[in-house]
N, C-alpha and C positions, 0 to 999 in steps of 0.2 A: 444824365448822369443815364449808364447803359442796365439794365436792370434785375438780367434773368445775368449777365456775370457776375456783380455782386452778389447778387446769390446764391447762384456755386462756388461763387468761392466758400463766401459762407458758409455754408451746410459741405464743402469739404479742410476748413477751419476747428469746423466741430467736431467732425469725421475724426484729424488729427490729433486734435482733445478728449478724448473721449479713446483713440490705442493709445496716442501715451500713455495715459494716468490709468484705467484701466487694466490696459494694459498692463502691469507690474502687478495688480492684485489679484488678475488671473495668474500669473506669474507664481506668488506667493499662496497660492491657492492649491494649486494644482503639484507643487513642488511637499507640499505637506510634508505625506510618510516620508521618500528622500528626505528630508532636513530637518524634521524630526525624528528626534530616532524616541522622544519619551512626551508625555503628558502637558511637559512644564515648557517644553522647545517647539510644542503645536500649535500652542499658548500663546508662549511670544511671540508667534506668525502668525498666527491670525490677531494679537493687538497691536502689531504697528501698522494694520492696517486700518484696523475697529476704524480706527473720523474718521478715515476717507473717503471706503471701497461704497461708502452710497451714496454721499457728492456727490465722485466720479461717474454712477452712471446722469446721474445727470443733462448731459454734454449730448449721452446718446440717444435723448426723450427729447432735449430738446433737437439734436438732428435728424429726426425722425420726425418729431413740430416743424420742424421748418420746409419742410425734404414736400407735405401736404399741404402745406397751405399757400406756396411759391412752384409746385411742379404739382403736381397735384397725379398730371398723368401720369410718371414717372413713377409716387411710389403705388396708385393702384396698381404697374406696368411687376415691378420691379416684388412689391411683396406677393400679389399674385403668385411669380414666375418661382419664388421662391416663400413655396406658401409651407411647404413642409422642412425645410431648413432652421427658418424663422421661430416656427415652433417649436418646436425642438428647444433653437438659442435660448424662447424667452420659456417654456416648461425648469430649463439648466438657470436660471437664473434664477428664478423661485425661491427651486428650490436648494443655490447656494445663502437667499438669501435670508431663508428661513434655516436652513444648518444656523447661521452666526448667531442669530437669535439665541436659536431651543438648543443650543450645541453645551452652555454647563447651567441648563436650567436642575439635570438632576445630573446630580454625584457618583454617579454610576458607570464604567469603561468599558464596555460594553453598547448604548446612549451614548454615549460621545464619538468611537468607535464610528460606529454608524451615519456620524453628524457628519465625524472627516472622512467618508468616503462621499456624501451627498455634498462636502466641500468641495473636496478630489472631481469632480463628474462637472460639478455644477462651473466650473473652471475651466478642467475643462477643454467639455463640448464647449463652448465661443468662442474659445480661443484657438480653435480648428478653425468652426464653421468658417463664423467671421472672413479666414482668409480662403476658404473657398468662397463667396460673396465675393467677394470686392473681385477676384481673377475672376468670377466669370462674368461680372463690370464693365471691367476690362473685355474682356473677348465676344462678347456679345451674349444671345443666347435669339433661338429661334422667337420670330412675333409674325403676328396677320396683322395685314397692311390700319386693323381698329387699335393692333396696339394688345394686342395678347398675347404672353407669352403663351407658346405650345410647348415648351418643351420638361422631356422628361425626367424625373428624380434623377435616371443614372444619367439624361446627359451631363446635368447641372455639377460630376462630379469628374469631368475631362484630365487626361493630366497634371493637363499645364493647372487646372480651378488645385489636385489636389496637390499638387507641390504649392501653392500661393495656401491653401492651408496649415501642410504640413514649415512653412516659415511664419508662419504667423505663432504657429505653439509652438517652436523649438523660439522663438524671434522674445515670444513674453517670457519664456521660461527663462530665457537667462535673465534679461530687463526685473522683471524679477528679479530674481538670486543676488542682482544688484543693490536692487533698493534695500532687501535684506541687512544689506554686509553696511548699506551707510544709515539702517536704524536698525539693526540689532546689536547687540554685546556678545563676548564670551564664542560658547556652542552652536552657536545657530550664525554668525560670522560667519566667523573663520570653514565652517564646509561650504557656508555660502556664496564663499567670495576665490573660492577652491570648486564650487562645480560650473562657478561662469567663466571662469579660467577656459572650466576641462569641455563647455560647451562651447564657446566660438567658433572651435573649429570645427561643430555641427558646422551652425549655423550661416559662421558667412560665405557657403560652398550651396547651399542654400538662400542667402540673398540672392548672388552673385547670380548663378542659377538664374533665378523669378525676377530678380529686374534685369537681366541678361536678354534674356524668353522676351518680354515686356515693351523694354525698347522695341527689338526685330522687328517685333509685329503693329505693337500702334505707338512706341516712345517719338514724343518729339524733340527737335533739339534739343532744347533750352533743359528737358529730363533725364537726359545724357551725362554730366556734370551731376543734379542732383545722387541721383542714382553711383554714381562716386563714390559722390559725402556719406551716402546710408554706411554703404559697403567705408572707409576710411572710418570714416564715427564707429563702429562697432570694435574693428578691431581695434583703435586703444579703446574702448573703450573696458576690452579685457583685457591688455594694456596693466590698463588706471585698477582691474581692480585689486589685480598681483602686485600691483606697489603700492597695496593700503590708500590707492588716489578710491576711498570715493566714491564723495563727491562727483569729482573730476570723471567717473566715473559713467553716472548714472546721468546725469548731460550726456554725454556722450553714446551714450544707451536711445537715452530719450531724443535730441535731432539725428537717427535713424530711424527707431518707429515715425517719424513724423517728415522725414525723407520718402521712407514706403510712401507712404501714404500722400505725400509732391507729385510723390512717381504713379502713382498710381489713378489721380481725379488728374493728374496734366498730359497721363497721354487719352485718359480718356472724352475732353475737351476737343468739341463747345457740343461730344453727342453724352446723353449721361443712360440711353441705354442703347447699346448699337442693333440691330432685328441680322440676322444669316440669312434670314431669309431672304434679306433683300434688302438688300440701300436704303432702299424708298422708303422701307416700313418702320424708322431709325424714329427715338426722340430723341431731338435736341434741345438744347437753354431756349427753343423759339419755341419749334410747335408743344414742348409738356410746361415751359409758363404759367403761370396766370395771368388775371391782367396786370395793366399796368400798374388801374387807382388797391390793386390788395395786396399785390409789390409794394409800394407806394407806403402804407398804412405799417404792411410786417417791419419797414423800414425805421419806423419814426418807432419803435418800440421799443426795436434792437435794438438800440440809439442810447433806450436810460437802461434797457433792462441787462444788457450782457455786462456794462462793465461790474454791478449788480451784485448777480453774478459771476463773474472770475476775483472780486474784490473780498468776495465772503467765503470763498476758496480759499484764494494765498487769506486770508485767517486765519482762519480749522489747517492747513498747513504748515499756519508757523504755532500756533497753538501749540502743536502737539510736536512740534520738529523732535522732543527729547532719543536719544534712543532710550529700544525697550530693550531687559535681559530678568533672566532669571528670580533677582532676589526685587522683581516688580509684584511676579505671580506667586497670591498665595498658595501654596502646593494643595492639590486633592485628600479628603480623604481616604478615598482609594486607590 
């Protein structure tokens, strides 16, 4: 078994799971002031992701941990090269998590508004920067022979990277709106359905533009149909949510996010971080991988642990599968 290939695929799958699951709760958080006309509506939206948002972040933790163990050179170069954007993402996730926990601690309008703003910022910043990050992985960065990234912060925000950031932000907003149409009822559900149908007019051109650019610069033969699938699923999702078929619509937008991730990692393979300075300086699955023994031990751990994690998260979604409505919210005093 070619363990470096196996672990590259495993990391791609972990990132895909993270983008699909965390993507919709980023969207919900960012849409808080757009779809939540009063405090009760906003509490409906927060409660729709309340039982699952922290579990969704496990996919990111696992993906980063797996990268550190399986491809330490990739981990070192990638995180050092993206130090400031990664720091911004980390701080945003911390602020967002604290906001979810503290928003309801004090029954005061100003208090809740401040934490609502923290949720919006803590959801919007990662939703945008993850797209910038993934686009730069495909585009590559200037690196020295010893794999030290020399890119400045400005170089990380190329037109291609900015397009990637705009795509993930808008796609997650759409994905989150479709989730709200599936998970809530009443005014929030109706507003979310209308927003999703309208947002598709923006997201589809962004998706076509970014995936077309990616395919032209580094795509493989098999990534073209994956890109087409992503676009078709997105169009189908928008049509389905407009017809009130929220379950199928959410499945379609999830397929779009998953196909987007597959196109990214498929275009990257077998490299893990291309060098724009000299192709000989690039990191690939061979020169970035850990020793075979380390990869073998990790594989056995994954065989045992991964089904447990997936099983627990599936159970959580099943337990909290019912719609959230205004009737479930206790009115605030203020």
